[in-house]
Structure formats: structure tokens, C-alpha cells
C-alpha positions in Angstrom: 174.7 -21.8 105.3 175.3 -19.4 108.2 173.6 -16.0 108.0 175.1 -13.3 110.0 172.8 -11.1 112.2 173.5 -8.2 109.8 172.4 -10.3 106.8 169.2 -11.4 108.6 168.4 -7.7 109.2 168.9 -6.9 105.5 166.6 -9.7 104.4 163.8 -8.6 106.8 163.8 -5.0 105.9 160.4 -3.6 104.8 159.6 -0.3 103.2 158.6 2.2 105.8 155.2 3.8 105.3 155.2 7.6 105.6 151.8 8.8 106.9 150.9 12.1 105.4 147.9 13.8 107.1 145.1 14.6 104.7 143.7 18.2 104.8 140.6 18.5 106.8 137.6 18.7 104.5 135.1 21.4 105.2 131.8 20.2 106.5 129.5 19.8 103.5 126.4 17.9 102.4 127.2 14.3 101.4 127.7 13.8 97.8 129.0 17.2 96.9 132.6 17.7 95.7 134.9 20.1 97.7 135.2 22.7 94.9 131.6 22.5 93.6 129.6 25.5 94.7 126.5 24.8 96.8 123.2 25.7 95.1 121.4 27.8 97.7 117.7 28.6 97.8 116.8 31.5 100.0 113.4 31.9 101.7 112.3 35.4 103.0 109.4 35.9 105.4 109.0 39.6 104.4 106.8 40.4 107.4 109.7 39.2 109.7 112.3 40.8 107.5 110.7 44.2 107.9 109.7 44.0 111.6 113.1 42.6 112.7 114.9 45.4 110.9 112.9 47.9 113.0 113.8 46.0 116.1 117.5 45.8 115.2 118.1 49.2 113.8 115.3 51.4 115.0 111.9 52.4 113.5 113.2 55.2 111.3 116.1 53.1 109.9 114.1 49.9 109.4 111.0 51.4 107.8 111.6 50.4 104.2 111.3 47.1 102.4 114.6 45.5 101.5 115.1 44.3 97.9 114.7 40.4 98.1 117.4 39.6 95.4 120.0 42.0 97.0 119.2 40.5 100.4 119.7 37.0 99.2 123.0 37.9 97.6 124.2 39.5 100.7 123.4 36.3 102.7 125.4 34.2 100.2 128.3 36.5 100.5 128.5 35.6 104.2 128.7 31.8 103.6 132.1 30.2 104.0 131.5 27.8 101.2 131.4 28.5 97.4 127.8 29.2 96.6 125.5 30.0 93.7 122.1 31.4 94.1 119.2 29.2 93.2 115.7 30.6 93.7 114.7 33.4 96.1 111.3 32.7 97.6 109.4 35.6 99.1 106.4 35.3 101.4 104.1 38.1 102.3 100.4 39.1 102.8 98.1 40.6 100.2 95.4 43.1 101.1 91.8 42.6 100.0 91.2 44.7 96.9 87.7 45.6 98.2 89.0 46.8 101.5 92.3 48.4 100.5 92.5 48.6 96.8 95.6 50.9 96.6 97.6 48.6 98.9 96.5 45.6 96.9 97.6 47.2 93.6 100.8 48.4 95.2 101.7 44.9 96.4 101.0 43.3 93.0 103.1 46.0 91.3 106.0 45.2 93.7 105.6 41.5 93.0 105.9 42.1 89.3 109.0 44.3 89.8 111.0 41.8 92.0 110.1 38.8 89.8 111.4 40.5 86.6 114.9 39.0 87.1 113.6 35.4 87.0 115.4 34.5 90.2 112.7 35.6 92.6 109.3 34.0 93.2 106.8 35.9 95.3 104.1 33.9 97.3 101.2 36.1 98.5 98.5 35.0 100.9 95.4 37.0 101.8 95.8 39.0 105.0 93.4 38.4 107.9 91.5 41.5 109.1 91.0 42.0 112.8 87.9 43.5 114.6 89.9 46.5 115.7 90.7 47.4 112.1 94.2 45.9 112.0 95.4 43.0 110.0 98.0 40.2 110.2 99.6 37.6 108.0 97.7 34.3 107.6 99.0 31.0 106.2 102.4 32.5 105.4 104.2 30.1 107.7 102.4 27.1 106.3 103.1 28.2 102.7 106.8 28.7 103.6 107.1 25.4 105.3 105.7 23.5 102.3 107.9 25.4 99.9 111.0 24.6 101.9 110.1 20.9 101.9 109.5 20.9 98.2 112.8 22.6 97.5 114.7 20.1 99.8 113.2 17.1 98.1 113.5 18.4 94.6 117.2 17.4 94.5 118.2 20.8 93.1 119.2 22.6 96.4 122.3 21.8 98.5 121.4 24.4 101.1 118.4 26.4 102.2 118.6 29.7 104.1 115.4 31.0 105.8 115.2 34.6 106.9 112.6 34.1 109.6 112.2 33.9 113.3 109.1 31.7 113.3 109.9 28.7 115.5 106.7 27.0 114.3 108.8 26.2 111.3 111.2 23.9 113.2 109.4 20.7 112.1 109.9 21.8 108.5 113.5 22.6 109.2 114.0 19.1 110.5 112.5 17.7 107.4 114.9 19.7 105.3 117.9 18.3 107.2 116.4 14.8 107.0 116.5 15.2 103.2 120.3 15.7 103.4 120.1 19.4 102.7 121.9 21.9 104.8 119.7 24.4 106.7 120.8 27.9 107.7 118.9 31.0 108.9 119.4 34.7 108.7 118.6 37.8 110.7 119.4 41.5 111.1 121.7 42.4 113.9 122.7 40.0 116.7 119.4 38.5 117.7 116.9 36.5 115.7 116.7 33.7 113.2 115.9 30.1 114.2 118.5 27.8 115.6 118.6 24.0 116.3 121.6 23.3 118.7 121.2 19.5 118.3 121.5 20.0 114.5 124.3 22.5 114.6 122.5 24.9 112.3 124.1 28.3 111.5 122.6 31.8 111.5 123.9 34.6 109.2 123.8 37.9 111.0 123.4 40.9 108.7 124.5 44.3 110.0 123.2 47.8 109.4 125.6 48.5 106.5 124.2 45.4 104.8 120.7 46.6 105.5 121.5 49.9 103.9 122.7 48.2 100.8 119.5 46.1 100.6 117.2 49.0 100.8 119.2 51.2 98.4 118.1 48.9 95.5 114.6 48.5 96.7 111.7 50.3 94.8 108.8 49.6 97.2 109.4 52.5 99.5 107.9 52.7 103.0 106.7 49.4 104.3 103.1 49.0 105.2 
């Protein structure tokens, strides 16, 4: 049987595949669905939060203690992914009750106030007193580093945001990322935070209007 060229063409036809480009997925931690919000734990180094506000906005503007829960919510509002707030961890120093009893009591009162919501946990470490009469934080960075590591390995956090400029925390940050948890930092203004270029970490920059909202809900008054 002779088959004409046109018949051979008809026998060899195949359905043509139409390639439809898939939408680009936003970068997200592995294992999370596109529409499932990230659970975000926020870590606030309050000494840095207060000092850096003074640097960014001036002493008179940045002389109050921002409310931790409001600050954490403002940070989440800047994220480009759907987010739900997990735990807000606050780290600060505590005065010796024998040396400065009023400041000691004041700090414990503030701790009780901000923990009332159940979303905030305050970690206080004894302050170190200097020969000149001054004082400084001690062991806050170590406590913060261990807390971030615990949160990253708990399996409950998809992302961790640290409001700090302490580059001594970089090894802890790398451990967070190694646990397949996204790390981000936060700062006031245009300078600050901690950034790892090789890890493509992100810094949320909070402006003066945001700062004003954060101190409007605070009840601690002038920072020490």
C-alpha cells in the first residue's frame, strides 16, 4: 500500500506541548506552604534599642523606652511575607537592689507590665558596676544568643528577627540559619542591625514615625 506524503505526516502528528511559565515563588524557608504565615519570634536587645534610637533620632527624641510588643508588631508589619507573631524576647540589665533599690524595683515592675499579654518574655541579667560609678550590661549577648538558638531548634519558629547591632552574635545567627530558620535584623533609621552578605540576610529599618508609635504605648517613661 502506498502512503502519500500527506498521509505520512498525518500519522506522525504528535500533540504539541504548551509550556506555561509557573509563577515565581517568594523565597521562603523550606517546608512552608506559600500561603501559610511565618511564625516569627522577635528578640530585642533593649540596651541597643534605646541607645540606637538616641543615635538615629537625637537624645531628646530617643530618651524613652519603646514598648516591646508594639515594636515587634511594627517589625512584622514591614515583612513582605504573611507573618504571625510568636514570642517576643526582651533582654536587659537589672540593677542590684542593694545599690539602686528604686531602679531595681522599677525594672521588675516594668517586666511585670510587659509580660501581662503572655506574648512577651523578659530576660534580665545583673548589671556590672564600674569603678567610676557607671554600669554596663553583662551576659546579655550570651543569653540572647542561647535563646535564639533554642528558638531556632525548637521547630516552632519559621523566622527570627533580632533588634541588635552586636556583631558578636554572628556565630549564633549562622546557627539559626543552619537550622533552616530565616534570620532578619531590625534597627532605627538607616544605620544599624547586623547583616551577613553571604547569607543574604535582611534588615528592617524603622523610621521616626514608627518609633513615636512604639513609645506612645510604653509605660516605662524615661530610660535609665
